[in-house]
N, C-alpha and C positions, 0 to 999 in steps of 0.2 A: 695680738694674734697674727699668726702668719696665714697667709692664703697662697697655696700653692696651686697653679694654673697649667694643665698639660696643652700644650698645642702641637699641631701636625702640618707637616708641609705637603701640600696637595696640589694638583692641577687646579689653575683658577677655575672658579664656577661659571665663567663667561667664555670658557675655553671648549671647543668640541674635542672631546676624548677620542682618541685613533688608537689601534691596536697595532703593535709592530706587525711587518710583513710576515715574520717569521713566527708568530703568535706566542711570543716569549715574553710579553707584558705591554704596557701601556706606553705610547710613544712620549719622551718627555723632553727630548732634545729640541732646544729652541723655543719651547713650550712658557708660557707665563705659568709661575708657581706662587702659590699664595699661602697665608693661614687658613687652615680649615675655618669655614664659615660659622660652625656652631662653637668652634674654640674661641673664635673671637669674641663672641657674645659672651662666652664664659669669661673671658679676660675682662671686657667691659664691666660685667657685674662685678667682679673682684675690685676694679678699679673704684667703682662707686660705693662699694663697701667701704674700702679704705678712706675715700674722701667724706664720708660720714663719721669717720673717726672710731669706727668699729674694727678696725684691723690696722695693724703698724707696718705690715711689709706685704707686698705682692711679689712672687717668684714664678717666672715663667721657666717649664721645661719642654725641650724637644728631644726626641730620639733620632738619630742618624749621623751622617757623614757631615763635613764641614760646610754644606750646602744649606743646611736646617739654621745656621747662624743668620742668615738674610731674614728669614721669620722671626727669630729671635730679638734681632736688632728692631726689627718692624714693632714687635710687641714693647719692648724697652720704651720705642718712639711714643706708644700709645700711652705709657705712663708706668709700667712696670719697675720695680725697684733693682731688680738685679735677674739673671738669666743663666741657666744651666744646660748646656749640650752633654747628652749622654751618647757617648760616641759609638757608633759601630758601622760596619759596613753590611751587614746582613739585614734582611727584610725582617722587619718586627711585627708579630700578629699580637692579637688583644689580651692574650694571657701574658706574653712576654713582656707587653707594655706594662699592664697591670702589677707584673712582679718588680719591674724597674721604678714605678711610682711607690709601691711599697717598701722598697728599700730607701728612697728617698724620705720617706714620711718619717723612719727612724732617725735618718741624719737631721731633717730641718723641724720635725714636730709641729707641723701645721695645725691648725683649728679647723680649716677647710681645704679639701682638695676639690678644684673646680676643673671639670672637663666639658666639651661639648658632647651633645648625646649620642652623635655618630659622627664619623669622618665621611665625606662625601665621595671618597675613592672606593671604599671597600664596603661601606653602610653596615658595618658589623653590629654597633650597638653594643656591646660587651665589654669594654675596658672599664668604664666605673662600675660597673656592677661586679664584675670579677676584683676589682680592687678593694672594694667595700666587704667582700667576702674574705678576703686574704686579710685584710686588716681588722675585721670583726668590728666593723662600726657601721652607724645607720647610713642609709642611702637615701636621696630624694631625687630621682631621675625626672626627665621632662619638664624642668622647672620652667614656669612663667612668671613667678613673681618669688622674691626671696625677702625675709624680714628678718634680721637679727636682733636679738633680745638677749645680751649676756652671754650664757652658755647654752641657748636653745635659739633653733631656727625655725621660722614658719615659712612653709614652702606650697606654694599653689602650683600644682603640676597637672598637666594635659593628659587625659584618660580618653577611652573611646566613648564614655558615656557622658563627657563635660570636663569639669575640673574636681580636683580631689586637692585638699589641703592636709598637710602633714606637719605635725610639730614633733622635730628631733633633737636631741641632743648631740651638742659639738664634744669632739672634732666629729666630722661627717663629710661624707662624699655627696657632691651634688654634680649633676649634668644639665646643660642648658638646652632649651627649646628656642625655636625660632622666634618667638612673641617674648622673650624676656627683655630684651633692649634692643636699642639701636646704636650698634658701636660707633665711636668718635672717628672723626678724619684726624689723620696724621699730619700735623705741620711741619715744614720745613726746619724751623727753630728746634722742634721736638727730636728730628731726625739727627741734627748736630749734636745736640745733647746726650742722645742713646749712645753715641760711639763712646763717650766717657763712662758709661756705665758697666759694672763688672758683669763678664759674660765667661762663666767657668766651665770648663771641659773636665768631664770624668768619663770612664769607660765602663761598660757594663759588667765586666770583670772586677774593677774598683768596686762596685756595688755587691759583688757576689751574685751576680744573675748571669745565666748561660743565655746565649743567643741562638740556642738550638730552635728550630721551627716545629711547632707540634703538628701543623698540616701542611700538606704538600701540594703546591699548584702544579697541574700538569700543563694545561696550556690555557691560553687567552683567545677569544673569539668575538667579534662584534655580534649584537644581536642580527637574528635574521631581519631582512628588509620587510617591510610589511606589504601586502599586496594590495591591489586595488579594490574599492568596494563596489556593491552593486546595488541597484535600487529594486525595492519589489512594490506591489501595485498594493497589497492588502495582507492582513495579518496571517491568513492562510498559506499566503506564498513564503513569508518570513518564516514561520513554522517550519514549512516543508524544506527550505534551504536550509537552516539550523540542523535539521535531520540528514540531511544529505552530508552535511560535512561532520557528522558525529558529534556535535554540541549538545543534542537533546536526546 
């Protein structure tokens, strides 16, 4: 069985995000970029499944320009067998990404497609669900535990009321939650080995997918600065203040 893992290049979670002065996007010049943390968790789980002998190959995929090769090489250093860059200079939205992964499913025939539950740059939480719909296969989102048994998978997923356990048939789409695992550290020898692993590049046109955007972004702006708080003496004063601010 193959496992296809989607990873996205995002601003590192330790970096404070800044909007460009002209409001055209987020500042990325000189900013540390990393694999989306939820995608890194998805990759770690795929590697653990392979190490248990329940999969033969882990393939990582990223969409973007040549800069995404840095994150693909990191994924190869973690232990992925090979990587695919879907080259495009256009911004890719969730539906476009789902269409790309759907085309790769036809090409690679994986038993599992693993994604992070969302990317920390746009927080859309849509691509995995859209892929499952396009592929017409089961999905298990927000996975906090995954057990594979032959052609079925048992997935514990986090929901508002607690934990829900699903049993789904493979092939299927899974998305990882924060508590699924702790990704491994990349060691220097593994980084050197990753340079010799295959990294293929295909275009969106090669996959028969258009890069057209379905949603237009008009402008970007940082969130409004929070005002200072005030202290109140009692509940009545609190209720009065909330009414004055139109909150009650």
